[in-house]
C-alpha positions as CSV (number, residue, x, y, z in Angstrom):
1,M,42.3,277.5,68.6
2,D,44.3,279.7,66.2
3,L,46.6,276.7,65.6
4,I,43.7,274.5,64.7
5,S,42.2,277.2,62.5
6,L,45.6,277.6,60.9
7,L,45.9,273.8,60.3
8,I,42.4,273.7,58.9
9,G,43.2,276.6,56.6
10,L,46.3,274.9,55.4
11,V,44.5,271.7,54.8
12,A,41.7,273.5,53.0
13,G,44.3,275.3,50.9
14,A,46.1,272.2,50.1
15,V,42.8,270.5,49.1
16,I,41.9,273.5,47.0
17,A,45.3,273.5,45.3
18,L,45.0,269.8,44.7
19,A,41.6,270.2,43.2
20,A,42.9,273.0,41.0
21,Y,45.8,270.8,39.9
22,I,43.5,268.0,39.0
23,V,41.3,270.3,37.1
24,I,44.2,271.8,35.2
25,R,45.7,268.3,34.6
26,R,42.4,267.1,33.2
27,S,42.2,270.1,30.9
28,I,45.8,269.4,29.6
29,L,45.1,265.7,29.1
30,K,41.9,266.5,27.3
31,G,43.7,268.9,25.0
32,K,46.4,266.3,24.2
33,R,43.8,263.6,23.6
34,D,41.9,265.8,21.2
35,E,45.2,266.6,19.5
36,I,46.1,262.9,19.3
37,I,42.7,262.0,18.0
38,E,42.9,264.7,15.4
39,K,46.3,263.5,14.3
40,A,45.1,259.9,14.2
41,E,42.1,260.9,12.1
42,V,44.4,262.8,9.7
43,E,46.8,259.9,9.5
44,A,43.9,257.4,9.0
45,E,42.5,259.5,6.3
46,K,45.9,259.7,4.6
47,I,46.3,255.9,4.9
48,K,42.8,255.3,3.6
49,N,43.5,257.5,0.6
50,E,46.7,255.6,-0.1
51,R,45.0,252.3,0.2
52,I,42.2,253.4,-2.1
53,L,44.8,254.6,-4.6
54,Q,46.6,251.3,-4.4
55,A,43.4,249.4,-4.8
56,K,42.5,251.5,-7.8
57,E,46.0,250.8,-9.4
58,K,45.7,247.1,-8.6
59,Y,42.2,247.0,-10.1
60,L,43.4,248.8,-13.2
61,S,46.3,246.4,-13.5
62,L,44.1,243.3,-13.1
63,K,41.6,244.7,-15.5
64,S,44.3,245.2,-18.1
65,E,45.6,241.7,-17.7
66,H,42.2,240.3,-17.8
67,E,41.4,242.2,-20.9
68,K,44.6,241.0,-22.4
69,M,43.9,237.3,-21.5
70,V,40.3,237.7,-22.9
71,N,41.7,239.1,-26.1
72,E,44.2,236.3,-26.4
73,S,41.5,233.7,-25.7
74,N,39.3,235.3,-28.2
75,A,42.1,235.2,-30.8
76,R,42.7,231.5,-30.1
77,I,39.0,230.8,-30.3
78,H,38.8,232.7,-33.6
79,D,41.8,230.7,-35.0
80,A,40.2,227.5,-33.9
81,E,36.9,228.4,-35.5
82,N,38.8,229.2,-38.7
83,R,40.5,225.9,-38.7
84,V,37.3,224.1,-37.9
85,K,35.6,225.9,-40.8
86,Q,38.5,224.9,-43.1
87,K,38.3,221.3,-42.0
88,E,34.5,221.3,-42.5
89,N,35.0,222.7,-46.0
90,T,37.7,220.1,-46.7
91,L,35.5,217.3,-45.2
92,N,32.5,218.5,-47.3
93,Q,34.7,218.4,-50.4
94,K,36.0,214.9,-49.6
95,M,32.4,213.7,-48.8
96,G,31.3,215.1,-52.1
97,E,34.2,213.4,-53.9
98,A,33.4,210.1,-52.0
99,D,29.7,210.4,-53.0
100,R,30.7,210.9,-56.6
101,K,33.1,207.9,-56.5
102,N,30.4,205.8,-54.8
103,R,28.0,206.6,-57.6
104,E,30.7,205.7,-60.2
105,L,31.4,202.5,-58.3
106,D,27.8,201.6,-58.1
107,A,27.5,202.2,-61.8
108,Q,30.6,200.0,-62.4
109,K,29.2,197.3,-60.2
110,A,25.9,197.4,-62.1
111,A,27.8,197.1,-65.4
112,L,30.0,194.3,-64.0
113,K,27.0,192.5,-62.8
114,A,25.4,192.7,-66.2
115,R,28.6,191.4,-67.8
116,E,28.7,188.5,-65.2
117,D,25.2,187.6,-66.0
118,E,25.9,187.7,-69.7
119,Y,29.1,185.6,-69.1
120,D,27.1,183.0,-67.1
121,R,24.5,182.8,-69.8
122,L,27.1,182.4,-72.5
123,R,29.1,179.9,-70.4
124,D,26.0,177.8,-69.6
125,Q,25.1,177.9,-73.3
126,A,28.6,176.8,-74.3
127,I,28.6,174.0,-71.7
128,R,25.3,172.7,-73.0
129,Q,26.6,172.7,-76.5
130,I,29.9,170.9,-75.5
131,E,27.9,168.3,-73.5
132,E,25.6,167.8,-76.5
133,V,28.7,167.3,-78.7
134,A,30.7,165.2,-76.2
135,G,27.9,163.1,-75.0
136,M,28.9,163.5,-71.2
137,T,28.4,166.1,-68.5
138,A,31.2,168.6,-67.4
139,Q,31.7,166.8,-64.0
140,E,32.1,163.5,-65.8
141,A,34.6,165.0,-68.2
142,K,36.5,166.7,-65.3
143,T,36.7,163.4,-63.4
144,Q,37.9,161.4,-66.4
145,L,40.6,164.1,-67.2
146,M,41.8,164.1,-63.6
147,E,42.1,160.3,-63.5
148,Q,44.0,160.3,-66.8
149,M,46.4,162.9,-65.5
150,K,47.0,161.0,-62.2
151,A,47.7,157.8,-64.1
152,E,50.1,159.6,-66.5
153,A,51.8,161.4,-63.6
154,R,52.3,158.1,-61.7
155,T,53.6,156.3,-64.7
156,E,56.0,159.1,-65.6
157,A,57.2,159.4,-62.0
158,Q,57.8,155.6,-61.7
159,A,59.6,155.6,-65.0
160,Y,61.8,158.4,-63.9
161,I,62.5,156.6,-60.6
162,N,63.4,153.4,-62.5
163,D,65.7,155.4,-64.8
164,C,67.5,156.9,-61.9
165,I,67.9,153.4,-60.3
166,D,69.2,152.0,-63.6
167,E,71.7,154.9,-63.9
168,A,72.8,154.4,-60.3
169,R,73.3,150.6,-61.0
170,L,75.4,151.4,-64.1
171,N,77.6,153.8,-62.2
172,A,77.9,151.6,-59.1
173,A,81.1,150.0,-60.2
174,K,82.9,153.3,-60.1
175,E,82.0,153.9,-56.4
176,A,82.0,150.3,-55.3
177,K,84.4,150.6,-52.3
178,R,82.8,153.8,-51.0
179,I,79.3,152.3,-51.4
180,V,80.4,149.1,-49.5
181,I,81.9,151.2,-46.7
182,N,78.9,153.4,-46.4
183,T,76.4,150.5,-46.3
184,I,78.2,149.3,-43.1
185,Q,76.9,152.4,-41.3
186,R,74.0,151.6,-39.0
187,T,73.0,153.9,-36.2
188,A,70.0,153.7,-33.9
189,T,70.8,155.7,-30.9
190,E,69.2,158.9,-29.7
191,T,71.1,161.9,-28.6
192,A,71.9,161.6,-24.8
193,I,72.6,164.4,-22.4
194,E,76.3,164.6,-21.4
195,N,77.2,164.2,-17.8
196,A,78.1,167.6,-16.3
197,V,77.9,166.7,-12.6
198,T,80.2,164.7,-10.4
199,T,79.1,163.4,-7.0
200,F,81.7,163.7,-4.2
201,P,80.9,161.4,-1.2
202,I,81.5,162.6,2.3
203,E,81.2,160.8,5.7
204,N,79.0,163.2,7.6
205,D,77.4,166.6,7.5
206,E,80.1,168.1,9.7
207,I,82.5,168.0,6.7
208,K,80.0,170.0,4.7
209,G,80.2,172.8,7.3
210,R,84.0,172.7,7.1
211,I,84.0,172.8,3.3
212,I,81.6,175.8,3.4
213,G,83.7,177.6,6.0
214,R,82.9,180.7,8.0
215,E,80.4,182.8,6.0
216,G,81.1,180.6,3.0
217,R,84.7,181.7,2.4
218,N,86.1,178.2,1.9
219,I,83.5,177.2,-0.8
220,R,83.9,180.6,-2.6
221,A,87.7,180.2,-2.6
222,L,87.4,176.6,-4.0
223,E,84.9,177.7,-6.7
224,A,87.2,180.6,-7.7
225,A,90.3,178.4,-7.8
226,T,88.7,175.5,-9.8
227,G,86.0,177.2,-11.9
228,V,83.5,174.6,-10.7
229,E,80.1,175.2,-9.0
230,I,79.9,173.4,-5.7
231,V,76.3,172.5,-4.7
232,V,75.9,171.8,-1.0
233,D,72.2,170.9,-0.4
234,D,70.2,168.4,1.7
235,T,71.5,165.4,-0.2
236,P,72.9,163.1,2.5
237,D,76.6,162.2,2.5
238,A,77.3,163.9,-0.9
239,I,78.3,167.1,-2.5
240,L,77.7,167.9,-6.2
241,L,80.4,169.3,-8.4
242,S,78.9,171.0,-11.5
243,A,80.8,172.1,-14.6
244,F,80.8,171.4,-18.3
245,D,84.6,171.0,-18.4
246,P,85.3,167.4,-17.0
247,V,89.0,168.3,-16.3
248,R,87.9,171.1,-14.0
249,R,85.5,168.7,-12.3
250,E,88.3,166.2,-11.8
251,V,90.6,168.9,-10.4
252,A,87.9,169.9,-8.0
253,R,87.2,166.3,-6.9
254,L,90.9,165.5,-6.3
255,A,91.4,168.8,-4.5
256,L,88.4,168.2,-2.2
257,H,89.6,164.7,-1.5
258,Q,93.0,165.9,-0.4
259,L,91.5,168.7,1.7
260,V,89.1,166.4,3.5
261,V,91.8,163.8,4.2
262,D,94.3,166.4,5.4
263,G,91.7,168.2,7.5
264,R,93.1,171.7,7.0
265,I,90.5,173.6,4.9
266,H,91.1,177.4,4.5
267,P,91.5,179.7,1.5
268,A,95.3,179.7,1.4
269,R,95.4,175.9,1.7
270,I,92.7,175.5,-1.0
271,E,94.7,177.5,-3.5
272,E,97.9,175.5,-2.7
273,V,96.1,172.2,-3.1
274,V,94.3,173.2,-6.3
275,T,97.6,174.3,-7.9
276,K,99.3,171.1,-6.9
277,V,96.4,168.9,-8.1
278,S,96.2,170.8,-11.4
279,K,99.9,170.2,-12.1
280,Q,99.5,166.5,-11.2
281,L,96.5,166.1,-13.5
282,E,98.3,167.7,-16.4
283,E,101.1,165.3,-15.9
284,E,98.6,162.4,-15.8
285,I,96.9,163.6,-18.9
286,L,100.2,163.7,-20.8
287,E,101.1,160.3,-19.5
288,T,97.7,158.9,-20.6
289,G,98.2,160.3,-24.1
290,K,101.7,158.8,-24.4
291,R,100.5,155.4,-23.1
292,T,97.6,155.4,-25.6
293,C,99.9,156.2,-28.5
294,I,102.2,153.4,-27.4
295,D,99.4,150.9,-27.1
296,L,98.1,151.7,-30.6
297,G,101.6,151.8,-32.2
298,I,101.3,155.5,-33.2
299,H,104.6,157.5,-33.3
300,G,105.7,161.0,-34.1
301,L,102.7,162.9,-32.8
302,S,103.1,166.4,-31.6
303,M,103.2,166.7,-27.8
304,E,100.2,169.0,-27.9
305,L,98.2,166.4,-29.8
306,V,99.3,163.8,-27.3
307,R,98.1,166.1,-24.5
308,L,94.7,166.4,-26.3
309,I,94.5,162.6,-26.5
310,G,95.1,162.4,-22.8
311,R,92.3,164.9,-22.1
312,M,89.8,162.6,-23.9
313,K,89.9,160.3,-20.8
314,Y,87.9,163.0,-18.9
315,R,85.5,163.7,-21.7
316,S,82.3,161.8,-22.6
317,S,80.3,162.0,-25.8
318,Y,76.6,160.9,-25.7
319,G,77.5,159.0,-22.5
320,Q,80.4,157.2,-24.1
321,N,84.0,157.8,-22.9
322,L,85.8,159.8,-25.7
323,L,89.2,158.1,-25.3
324,Q,87.7,154.6,-25.4
325,H,85.6,155.6,-28.4
326,S,88.6,157.0,-30.2
327,R,90.6,153.8,-29.5
328,E,87.8,151.7,-30.9
329,V,87.5,153.9,-34.0
330,A,91.3,153.7,-34.6
331,N,91.2,149.9,-34.4
332,I,88.1,149.6,-36.6
333,C,89.6,151.9,-39.2
334,A,92.9,149.9,-39.2
335,I,91.0,146.6,-39.8
336,M,88.9,148.0,-42.6
337,A,91.9,149.7,-44.2
338,S,93.7,146.3,-44.3
339,E,90.7,144.7,-45.9
340,L,90.6,147.4,-48.6
341,G,94.3,147.4,-49.3
342,L,94.9,150.8,-47.7
343,N,97.6,151.9,-45.2
344,P,96.3,150.7,-41.7
345,K,98.7,153.0,-39.8
346,I,97.3,156.1,-41.5
347,A,93.8,154.9,-40.9
348,K,94.5,154.2,-37.2
349,R,96.1,157.6,-36.8
350,A,93.1,159.4,-38.3
351,G,90.7,157.3,-36.2
352,L,92.5,158.2,-33.0
353,L,92.6,161.9,-33.8
354,H,89.1,162.3,-35.3
355,D,87.5,163.8,-32.2
356,I,90.4,165.9,-30.9
357,G,88.2,169.0,-31.7
358,K,86.0,168.1,-28.8
359,V,88.7,168.5,-26.2
360,S,90.3,171.7,-27.6
361,E,90.0,174.9,-25.7
362,E,90.2,177.1,-28.8
363,E,87.5,178.4,-31.2
364,P,84.4,176.7,-29.7
365,D,82.2,178.3,-32.4
366,L,83.6,175.8,-35.0
367,P,82.2,172.3,-35.4
368,H,84.5,169.8,-33.6
369,A,85.4,168.0,-36.9
370,L,86.6,171.2,-38.6
371,L,88.3,172.3,-35.4
372,G,90.1,169.0,-35.2
373,M,91.1,169.3,-38.9
374,K,92.6,172.7,-38.2
375,L,94.6,171.4,-35.2
376,A,95.9,168.5,-37.2
377,E,97.0,170.9,-40.0
378,Q,98.6,173.2,-37.3
379,Y,100.7,170.3,-36.0
380,K,101.8,169.1,-39.5
381,E,99.7,166.0,-39.9
382,K,99.4,164.5,-43.4
383,P,96.7,166.0,-45.7
384,E,94.7,162.7,-45.9
385,I,94.6,162.5,-42.1
386,C,93.5,166.1,-41.8
387,N,90.8,165.6,-44.4
388,A,89.6,162.4,-42.7
389,I,89.2,164.3,-39.4
390,G,87.3,167.2,-40.9
391,A,85.0,165.0,-43.1
392,H,84.0,162.4,-40.6
393,H,80.7,164.2,-40.2
394,E,80.6,165.3,-43.9
395,E,81.1,168.9,-43.0
396,T,83.8,169.2,-45.7
397,E,84.4,167.3,-49.0
398,M,86.1,163.9,-48.7
399,T,89.3,163.8,-50.8
400,S,90.5,160.3,-49.9
401,L,89.2,156.8,-48.9
402,Y,90.4,157.4,-45.3
403,A,87.7,159.9,-44.7
404,P,84.8,157.4,-45.3
405,L,86.7,154.9,-43.2
406,V,86.8,157.2,-40.2
407,L,83.1,158.2,-40.8
408,V,82.1,154.5,-40.8
409,G,84.3,153.6,-37.9
410,D,82.8,156.5,-35.8
411,A,79.3,155.3,-36.6
412,I,80.1,151.6,-35.8
413,S,81.7,152.5,-32.4
414,G,78.8,154.7,-31.5
415,A,76.1,152.3,-32.6
416,R,77.4,149.1,-31.0
417,P,75.1,147.8,-28.2
418,G,75.9,149.5,-24.9
419,A,78.1,152.1,-26.3
420,R,75.8,155.0,-25.8
421,R,72.8,155.8,-23.6
422,E,69.4,156.1,-25.1
423,V,66.1,157.5,-23.9
424,I,63.8,154.6,-24.2
425,E,60.7,156.6,-24.2
426,S,61.8,158.7,-27.2
427,Y,63.0,155.6,-29.0
428,I,59.6,153.8,-28.6
429,K,57.7,157.0,-29.6
430,R,59.8,157.2,-32.8
431,L,59.1,153.6,-33.8
432,R,55.4,153.9,-33.0
433,G,55.3,157.2,-35.1
434,M,56.8,155.3,-38.1
435,E,54.2,152.6,-37.8
436,N,51.3,155.0,-37.5
437,L,52.5,157.1,-40.4
438,A,52.6,154.0,-42.7
439,G,49.3,152.7,-41.4
440,A,47.5,155.9,-42.4
441,Y,47.8,155.1,-46.1
442,P,44.8,153.4,-47.8
443,G,45.3,149.7,-48.4
444,V,47.8,149.2,-45.6
445,T,46.7,146.4,-43.2
446,K,49.8,146.3,-40.9
447,A,53.1,148.1,-40.4
448,Y,56.1,147.0,-38.3
449,A,59.2,148.9,-37.4
450,I,62.1,146.4,-37.0
451,Q,65.9,146.4,-36.6
452,A,65.8,149.2,-34.0
453,G,63.9,151.4,-36.5
454,R,66.3,150.9,-39.4
455,E,63.6,149.1,-41.4
456,L,59.8,149.5,-41.8
457,R,57.8,146.6,-43.2
458,V,54.4,147.6,-44.6
459,I,51.9,144.8,-45.4
460,V,49.1,145.8,-47.9
461,G,46.1,144.0,-49.1
462,A,46.2,142.4,-52.5
463,E,42.7,143.5,-53.4
464,Q,43.3,147.3,-52.7
465,V,46.9,147.7,-53.9
466,S,48.5,146.4,-57.1
467,D,52.1,145.7,-57.7
468,H,52.6,149.0,-59.4
469,D,50.9,150.8,-56.5
470,A,53.1,149.0,-54.0
471,E,56.2,150.5,-55.7
472,V,54.7,153.9,-55.6
473,L,53.6,153.5,-52.0
474,S,57.1,152.6,-50.7
475,G,58.5,155.8,-52.3
476,E,55.7,157.9,-50.8
477,I,56.2,156.5,-47.3
478,A,60.0,157.0,-47.5
479,K,59.5,160.6,-48.6
480,K,57.0,161.4,-45.9
481,I,59.3,159.9,-43.2
482,Q,62.1,161.9,-44.5
483,D,60.1,165.1,-44.5
484,E,58.3,164.7,-41.2
485,M,60.5,162.7,-38.8
486,T,63.9,163.0,-37.3
487,Y,65.9,159.8,-37.2
488,P,69.6,158.7,-37.2
489,G,71.1,156.9,-40.2
490,Q,68.6,155.6,-42.8
491,V,65.3,153.7,-42.9
492,K,64.5,151.0,-45.4
493,I,60.8,150.8,-46.5
494,T,59.7,147.3,-47.5
495,V,56.1,147.0,-48.9
496,I,54.8,143.4,-48.9
497,R,51.7,142.7,-51.0
498,E,50.2,139.6,-49.6
499,T,47.9,137.2,-51.5
500,R,46.1,134.5,-49.6
501,S,44.2,131.5,-51.0
502,V,42.0,129.7,-48.5
503,A,40.2,126.4,-49.0
504,Y,38.4,124.1,-46.6
505,A,38.3,120.3,-46.7
506,K,35.1,118.8,-45.3
């Protein structure tokens, strides 16, 4: 019993002690909480004061900046207002000046109108007086005066033309040979496009692939080695070689032929074949030049000139082979020189060399005639030959009779039937244009272009056109053709005044 009482007492003491500890602990925690809360309130108050202070400083700063911006804006607005006021003042001044000038101008217009009215009155009065004295109206007098002036002008013009013709006839004897030579010249061909493409035939499309090569390396190597554009398209059994230099095209054609026959087509082989073909072609060109000189009996030419003559074989001019053309010109010049008592060898030499400027690789900016003359001088040709080469297109003065010989020989070789290509549509259009031009004149009944456009025959009515008017008409048509049309050589205008007498037997 005592033990139980003791245990109960111990437990009760422990409970009481625990309760006391809890009470004491709560009081301690409450004190710390109050202390923490107090410190937090103090700290919060301090932070609040600092934030308020910072806000006040920021507010003052922003206010200062805003006031500064407002002041600057006010200043700019004030300056703008001042400028606007100045412009308004200036504009008001100009408007006042303009109003003043307008008033002055109106006054001047009124005065001018009054003077015009007075002038019209005086002019009408003067015209009436003149008409009373002359016995005809002003329009009748004007028409009569114009008709008289036209008749006088036509008469004087025709007299001047007749004087010029008479003077030319008197001086014709001094220039007889040259006139005879120049009258031989007849050209009626249009300018044709030179051939700049060579077609290379192939057996099948498999060869096209071999020529192109893997990723196009073979065709690029061939184009780089020859300087020729190789066009491989859908054209069956053909490849196009395009270049303005015919020698390059020939090198490319021969090289392609050897490569296709050999079957080995690769960049290294291409370069080897092109080099070999180029050398062979140069030898062939030189041999062609030598053979041409031997055939024509021309000796002592520089080897460079001989090489240029050989290059003519691969050059065309207006669709005509240049070497064949030069040989023809040489022979024509020799024949004409013999007929005129000149040296046929010199004429033949000049005729053969007259187009060497077309195959030269130097100074392409010069006309081919002047370039050929320069080359001939460089290789010590005679002065008359050099002048004949340079003057065969009248680009320099002719100093000997060999120059017009070469000019005429060149024209004859180019104008012979079949020598050069001609665009038929352009040719027909030009002839029809001549006929229409002549037919537009009053009194013309028919007009015909004959002799390939070298002569235009115009038929006029005898009732509308007199003999004198026919002479004037031929000159007017010739001048209009010369001013408005493009044509080779010269055009002869023949005006035919036709008189018909008709009677009937019944």
